[in-house]
N, C-alpha and C positions, 0 to 999 in steps of 0.2 A: 897255097891251095886256092884254086879258083873253082867254086862249087855252084852247080845248078840245082834248083828245086824243080822236080818233075811233078807238077800239079799244084794248082793254086785255089782249090776249094777250101772247105772248112778245115780239113786236116792240114792242108798245106799252110794255111794262115797260122794254125797252132804251132807248126814247126818253125815258122819265121821267128816267133817269139822264143821258143824253146832253144833255138840254135844260138841265141845270144850268149856271150858277147861277139861270137862270130857272126858274119853276115853272108847271105847268098849274093852271088854276082849276077844272077839272072834266073828267070823262070821259063819253063816250057809248059804250055797249057793249051787245051783244046779250044780256048777262047782267046786267041792272040790279040783281039781287039781290046782287051782289058787295059793295055798300055803299061800299067804298073800295079803292084799289090804291095801295100805297106812300104812303099818306097823302093821296091825291088822291080826292075824292068822286066816285062814279059817279052822275051826275044822271039817267040814264035810257037808253033805247035810241035808235036812229037816227030814230025817229018824232019825237023832240024837236028834231031839227036845225033846222027852220024857226023855232022859238021862241027860239033862242039869242040872236039880235041884240036881241030885246026884253028879254033878261036882262042885257044889257050886254056880251055876248061880241063880240069884233071879229075874232079870228083862230082858225085851226084848224091841227092837224097830223094827218096820216094815220097812224094807229097800226097799220095792216094791213101785213104783209109779203106775200110770195108765194113759192110753191115752183115754179110753172110758168106760171100764168095771171095776168097783171097787170090783168085787166079789172075785178075788184072794187075795186082801189085807184083805178083811173081813174073808175069810176062814183061812188064815195064822194067823191072830190075834186070832181067836177063838181056833185054835189048840194050840197056845202058852199058852193061858189062861188055857186050859184043861190040859196042861202039868205041870201046877203049877207055872208058871211064872207070874210076874206082869208087866204091861205095863208102860214103862218110857216115859216121854214127851221129846220133843226136841224143844227148843225155841232159835232161833238164836239171837245173842246179839243185832242185829239191828232191830229186830221186835218190834212193839209197841202193847202191850196188855193192855187194860183198866183194872184197879184193880176191876172194877165192872162187868167184863165179867166172864163167867163160862166155864171152860174147863174141860172135863172129861178125864179119863186116856188115855194115848197113843197119845194125840194130838201132831201134829208137825206144828209149825209156823215158816216159813223160812225167809230168809233175806228180810228186808224192808216191810214185810207184816204187816197189821194193823187189829186188832180186837177191835172194839169200845165198848162203854158202853152198858151194859146189853145184849150183844150178848151171845148166848149159843151154845157151841160146844159139840157134843156127843163124845163117845169113838172113837179113831183111826181116827179122822178127820185130813186131810192134807191140810194146807193152804200154798200154794206154794209161791215162790218168788214174792214179790211185790203185792200180792193179797190184796184186801180191803174188810173187812166184817164190814158193818156199824152197827149203833146202833140197838138193839132189834132183830137182825137176829137170827134165830134158825136153826142150822145145825145138822142133825141127824148123827148117827154113820156111820163111814166108808166112808164118802164123801171125794171127792178130789176137792178142789177149786184151779184150776190150775193157772199157772203163770199170773199175771196181771189182773185176773178177778176182777170185781167190783160188789158187792152185796149191793144195796142201802138199806135204813132203813127198817126193819121189814120183810125182805125176809125170807121165810120158805123153807128149803130144806130137802126132805125126805131121808131115809137111802140109802146109797150106790149110791147116785147120783154123776155124774161127771159134773162139770162146767168147760168148756174148757178155754184155755188160751185167755185172752183179752175179754172174754164175759162180757156183762153188763146186770144185772138183775134189772129192775125197782122196786121202792119201793113197798112193800106189796105183791109182787108176790109169789105164791106157786109153787115150783118145786117138782114133785112127786118122790117117791122112785124109785131107779134104773134108773132114767131119765138121758138122755145125752143132754147137751147143747153144741153145737159145738163151736170151737174156733171162736172168733170174733162176735158171735151172740149177738143181742140186744133183750132181752126178755121183752115184754110188756103185755103178757097174761100168765095165769097159764099154767103149763105143767103137764099132768097127770102122774100117775105111769107108768114107763116104756116108757114114751114118748121120742122122739128124735127130736130135733129142731135145725135149722141152719138159718143163714141169718139175714138181717136187713130190716124190723123187722123180728124176728125169726118166722119161719113157720115149720110145721111138715114135717119130712123127709118121703119119701115113704117107 
């Protein structure tokens, strides 16, 4: 497997360490002048993506995080797939993932995160440091479950939603596609598609 990291910002640097003992063979970044990051050469910017299969690359990892909007991660993922690359997973050695959980291509589960029994994660889902996804949760593609967030049993999260750091989602709640749950929110009611909520208990943002 010859794997490229797409993005070398803060999240990308976390992934370089989380990917160990495997290593990346190159990086694409909007700042090609970086030269290298943590010993990994920066090959160019995203315009080079279609050329990578011809250079022997077979896999990619999305190195972008998100603070509210997951659309950039989703677009970059789809561009890499269209270029003919396959999504590689990143599973930190301290993460715990139930053998009964289902994770699709390109998922990232970082340090001390937990994915419990019968949870289902779609493509390109990011479960950040210390986040907990309880039993029977369903997380659609391109979501970011941020640092320390807790999703209680049976929570359903729509595509490209962002669950902020330290947020708590009560059991059985549905979070709509492209929704934003702010950091520290406690969600006790369903959130519609595109909804934005914050606070304790969480309420819609104006």
